[in-house]
C-alpha positions in Angstrom: 114.6 -25.9 75.6 116.6 -29.2 76.3 116.9 -29.1 79.8 120.8 -29.6 80.8 121.6 -33.1 82.5 123.2 -31.7 85.6 121.9 -28.9 88.1 123.8 -26.5 89.4 123.6 -25.6 93.6 122.4 -21.9 94.4 122.3 -20.4 97.8 118.9 -18.8 99.0 120.8 -15.4 98.2 120.5 -16.6 94.6 117.3 -17.9 94.3 115.6 -14.7 95.9 117.8 -12.3 93.4 115.6 -13.9 90.2 112.6 -14.5 92.0 111.1 -12.3 88.9 112.3 -15.2 86.7 110.1 -17.8 84.7 112.1 -20.5 85.4 112.5 -22.5 88.7 115.8 -22.3 89.9 117.2 -26.4 90.3 119.1 -27.1 93.4 119.2 -30.5 93.3 120.5 -33.4 91.0 119.2 -36.7 89.6 119.7 -39.7 88.6 119.3 -40.5 84.6 115.9 -41.1 83.8 114.4 -43.1 80.7 113.6 -41.3 77.9 109.8 -43.3 77.6 106.2 -42.0 77.2 103.6 -44.1 77.1 101.3 -44.2 74.2 98.4 -44.5 76.4 99.2 -41.8 78.9 95.9 -39.5 79.8 96.7 -36.3 81.6 92.8 -35.9 83.3 91.3 -33.1 84.9 87.6 -31.8 85.5 87.4 -28.4 82.8 84.5 -26.1 82.2 83.4 -22.6 83.4 79.6 -23.3 83.6 76.6 -25.9 83.1 76.9 -27.0 79.4 80.8 -27.0 79.3 81.7 -28.9 82.8 83.3 -32.0 81.8 85.9 -34.6 82.2 88.8 -34.0 79.8 91.9 -34.9 79.1 95.3 -34.4 76.8 96.9 -37.5 75.7 100.9 -36.5 75.5 102.1 -39.3 72.8 100.2 -37.8 70.1 98.6 -34.2 71.7 95.2 -35.8 71.3 92.5 -34.1 73.2 89.0 -35.0 74.6 86.4 -34.5 77.0 82.5 -35.9 78.4 80.3 -33.6 79.7 79.6 -34.3 83.0 76.4 -31.6 84.0 78.3 -31.0 87.2 81.4 -29.1 88.2 84.1 -31.5 88.9 86.6 -31.0 91.4 89.3 -34.2 92.3 89.9 -37.4 90.6 90.9 -40.8 91.3 92.6 -44.0 89.2 91.1 -47.5 89.8 94.6 -49.3 91.2 94.0 -52.3 89.3 91.5 -51.2 86.0 94.0 -49.2 85.0 91.0 -48.1 82.5 88.8 -46.3 84.8 89.0 -42.9 86.2 86.6 -41.6 88.8 85.5 -37.7 89.1 84.3 -35.9 92.1 81.7 -33.2 92.3 82.9 -30.2 94.3 81.8 -29.0 97.5 78.6 -29.5 98.2 77.9 -31.4 95.0 76.4 -34.7 95.7 77.5 -36.3 92.2 80.1 -38.8 91.2 81.2 -40.3 87.2 83.2 -43.4 86.4 84.5 -43.4 83.2 86.4 -46.1 80.7 89.4 -44.3 78.7 88.8 -47.4 76.4 85.6 -46.2 75.1 85.3 -42.7 76.3 82.3 -43.3 78.0 80.4 -42.9 81.3 80.1 -46.3 82.6 78.8 -45.6 86.1 77.3 -42.7 88.2 76.8 -42.4 91.7 75.3 -39.6 93.8 75.4 -39.0 98.0 72.6 -39.7 100.1 70.5 -37.0 101.3 72.0 -36.4 104.4 75.5 -36.1 102.9 77.4 -33.8 100.3 80.6 -34.6 98.6 83.4 -32.3 99.7 85.5 -33.1 96.1 88.0 -36.1 96.6 88.3 -39.7 97.1 90.6 -42.7 96.7 90.5 -46.4 96.4 91.8 -49.4 98.4 94.9 -51.1 97.2 93.0 -53.9 96.2 90.1 -51.3 93.9 87.4 -53.3 95.9 86.3 -50.3 98.0 85.8 -46.4 97.2 86.8 -44.0 100.0 85.0 -40.8 99.3 85.3 -37.3 101.6 81.7 -35.9 102.6 79.9 -33.7 105.1 76.6 -34.7 107.0 74.6 -31.7 106.7 73.2 -32.2 109.4 75.8 -32.5 112.3 78.4 -30.9 109.9 81.0 -33.8 111.2 82.8 -34.8 108.2 82.6 -38.4 107.0 84.2 -40.8 104.9 81.7 -42.8 103.0 82.9 -46.6 102.2 81.4 -47.6 98.6 81.8 -51.2 96.6 83.5 -50.9 93.8 80.4 -52.9 91.5 77.5 -50.8 92.3 79.6 -47.6 94.1 76.4 -47.9 96.8 77.6 -46.9 100.3 78.0 -49.9 102.3 79.9 -48.1 105.7 80.5 -44.3 107.1 83.0 -43.3 108.7 84.0 -40.0 110.8 86.6 -38.4 109.1 88.2 -37.4 112.2 87.2 -33.5 111.8 85.5 -31.0 110.1 85.4 -30.4 106.6 87.5 -33.4 105.1 88.8 -32.3 102.0 91.7 -34.6 100.4 92.4 -38.1 101.0 94.7 -40.7 100.0 95.9 -44.0 100.9 99.0 -45.2 103.1 101.0 -47.5 100.9 101.2 -51.0 102.6 98.4 -50.3 105.2 95.0 -50.3 105.7 95.3 -46.7 106.4 93.5 -43.5 105.0 95.3 -40.4 105.4 92.7 -37.0 105.5 92.9 -33.4 105.4 90.3 -32.2 107.8 90.2 -28.2 106.6 88.2 -27.9 109.8 85.6 -25.2 107.7 81.9 -24.7 108.1 80.4 -22.9 105.3 76.7 -21.4 105.0 74.8 -22.5 102.0 76.6 -19.3 100.2 80.1 -20.7 100.7 81.0 -18.4 103.3 82.7 -20.0 106.2 81.1 -19.5 109.5 83.7 -20.9 111.8 86.8 -19.0 111.3 87.5 -18.1 114.9 86.4 -21.4 116.2 88.4 -23.7 113.6 90.3 -26.8 113.7 91.8 -27.7 110.6 93.9 -31.4 111.1 95.4 -34.2 109.5 93.8 -37.5 110.8 95.4 -41.2 110.2 92.4 -43.6 109.9 92.2 -47.4 109.7 89.7 -48.0 107.3 89.3 -52.1 108.1 88.0 -50.8 111.6 87.2 -47.3 111.4 89.6 -46.6 114.2 91.0 -42.8 114.5 94.8 -43.9 114.9 95.9 -40.0 115.4 95.5 -36.5 114.3 97.7 -34.3 114.0 96.5 -30.1 114.2 98.3 -27.1 112.5 100.0 -25.0 114.9 98.5 -21.8 112.8 94.4 -22.0 114.4 93.7 -20.6 110.7 95.6 -22.9 108.8 92.8 -25.2 106.7 94.5 -28.6 105.4 93.0 -29.4 102.1 95.3 -30.9 99.9 97.8 -33.8 100.3 99.6 -36.6 98.7 102.0 -39.8 100.0 105.3 -41.2 99.1 105.7 -44.7 98.3 107.2 -44.9 101.6 104.9 -43.3 103.7 105.9 -39.5 104.0 102.7 -37.5 103.9 103.1 -33.7 102.2 100.2 -31.7 103.1 99.0 -28.0 101.7 97.2 -25.4 103.5 95.0 -22.4 103.1 94.8 -19.8 105.5 91.7 -18.4 106.7 91.3 -14.3 107.3 94.9 -14.1 105.5 97.0 -11.2 106.8 99.3 -9.8 104.5 101.6 -8.9 107.3 101.6 -12.5 109.4 103.1 -14.7 106.5 103.2 -18.3 107.7 104.2 -21.8 106.1 101.6 -23.7 103.9 103.0 -26.7 103.2 104.3 -29.5 105.4 105.5 -33.4 105.6 104.3 -35.7 107.9 106.6 -39.0 108.5 106.0 -42.5 109.7 107.0 -41.6 113.0 104.4 -39.1 113.6 106.4 -35.8 113.6 105.5 -33.2 111.6 107.6 -30.4 109.8 106.7 -27.1 108.4 108.7 -26.9 105.1 110.8 -23.5 104.8 110.1 -21.1 101.7 111.8 -18.1 101.0 109.8 -15.3 102.7 109.5 -13.3 99.2 107.9 -16.0 97.6 105.5 -17.3 101.0 104.5 -13.6 100.9 103.5 -14.0 97.0 101.4 -17.1 97.5 98.5 -15.1 99.3 98.1 -17.6 102.2 97.0 -20.4 99.3 98.1 -24.0 97.9 95.8 -25.6 95.6 97.7 -28.7 94.7 100.1 -31.2 96.5 102.1 -34.1 94.4 105.7 -36.3 95.3 107.4 -37.7 92.6 109.0 -40.3 94.0 112.0 -41.1 91.9 113.4 -37.9 92.6 111.8 -37.5 96.6 110.7 -34.2 95.3 107.6 -32.6 96.6 105.4 -30.1 94.4 102.7 -27.8 95.1 101.0 -25.2 93.0 98.9 -21.8 94.0 96.5 -20.4 91.7 96.5 -17.2 94.1 100.2 -16.6 93.9 101.0 -18.0 90.5 103.7 -20.3 91.8 104.5 -24.1 91.8 107.3 -24.5 94.5 109.3 -27.8 95.2 111.0 -29.3 98.1 113.3 -32.1 98.7 111.0 -34.9 100.6 114.3 -36.4 102.9 115.8 -32.9 104.0 112.9 -30.5 103.6 115.3 -28.5 101.9 113.5 -25.7 99.0 114.5 -26.6 95.6 113.0 -24.0 93.6 110.0 -22.8 92.1 108.2 -22.3 88.5 105.9 -19.2 87.8 103.1 -19.8 86.0 99.9 -17.7 85.9 96.9 -19.1 88.1 98.6 -22.5 87.8 96.9 -24.9 90.4 96.6 -28.5 88.3 99.2 -30.4 89.4 100.5 -34.5 88.2 103.5 -36.6 87.1 104.1 -38.0 83.9 104.1 -41.7 84.3 107.9 -42.2 83.8 108.4 -39.7 86.5 110.3 -37.3 84.0 108.0 -34.0 84.6 105.8 -32.3 86.9 102.9 -31.5 84.8 101.4 -28.3 85.4 98.0 -26.6 84.0 96.2 -23.7 84.7 92.2 -22.1 83.9 93.4 -21.0 80.1 93.9 -24.6 79.1 97.6 -24.2 79.1 100.2 -27.2 79.9 103.6 -26.5 80.9 106.1 -29.4 81.5 108.9 -29.2 84.8 111.9 -31.7 84.2 111.9 -33.3 87.6 115.7 -33.7 87.7 116.5 -30.1 86.8 113.4 -28.6 87.8 113.6 -26.4 84.4 110.7 -26.1 82.2 111.2 -27.6 78.8 109.5 -24.6 76.7 109.0 -26.5 73.8 106.8 -28.8 75.1 104.4 -25.9 76.0 100.4 -26.6 74.8 97.4 -24.5 75.3 93.8 -25.9 74.5 91.7 -22.6 75.3 88.4 -24.5 75.1 89.3 -26.3 78.3 89.3 -24.5 81.3 91.2 -26.8 83.2 90.1 -26.9 86.8 91.8 -27.4 90.0 93.4 -30.9 90.0 94.7 -33.2 87.4 95.9 -36.3 87.2 98.5 -39.1 85.4 96.3 -42.3 84.5 97.1 -45.0 81.4 94.8 -47.5 79.3 
């Protein structure tokens, strides 16, 4: 299907009327896009359903080739090196303790690293702007306090530990043109079986930390005490989009699950049609911002939905239905939001019209894509 070049403005009533439709309803129009796909573009994700299939897996959209590297651990988040585009990292899921560095040119693991005995990984990490340091979200096994480990990117040894500003740090990103980290502290303490044991006293926040001094610059707490901030993305001008997961979710008490925090420190909950909000079942899985279209997207595997908002106005723009969708990235040319699910399916949503190009649907059944996906080049 060829997406239309312009979109039609729709009222909220029309959006709700079409809730059962498979396509997102676009209510924005975007600028013309260059029809260019890099031959070296990769879409990468952790994948696998059991020990002998856990891997870092990828697809190259220009030629539909795909591959995987077995990792021997279940991966979660990924990070790409800012100055060496052929290097990609994968972090183990909480409460794992392993990470790998993969060279996309050779399709080989270049380094591996582990957490010390007193820490475990929370599943995410990011690089400093110059690529000299790696920041990983971790937790102290004894105190349960959140830690940001700072590793040099030659040996990947830990050189510092910085408090995360809360409990259960999860996704982490750098703020462009600053020495500031944005950290989603989920506020959750879990027992050895993964059960939350502090749901009545949890405190979640978005922490901003100077990674040079380790200073906590600010901490933005959620208005809903049961909202765990888990995933985030940062726009090129410093707007932070955050997705939440509600603990002890009550279907009779729906609440906004996505927010924007701006440079002046103000936070805004993103308005969502109530029927869609109920369908999310209190769970957002991934967050990404398309800078060209000024659009934030989130996915909900429990709601089988991807949702879209304008990051300037905060207006709700549309949605797309996709079973068990969680992986979310943006093509190199920013023309598409790319969605993945655990059945190995890939869908591409035009970032200007928010309509799916159904001709680009793909399915790789042996790839059980995990929660997150990134775009890289080599």
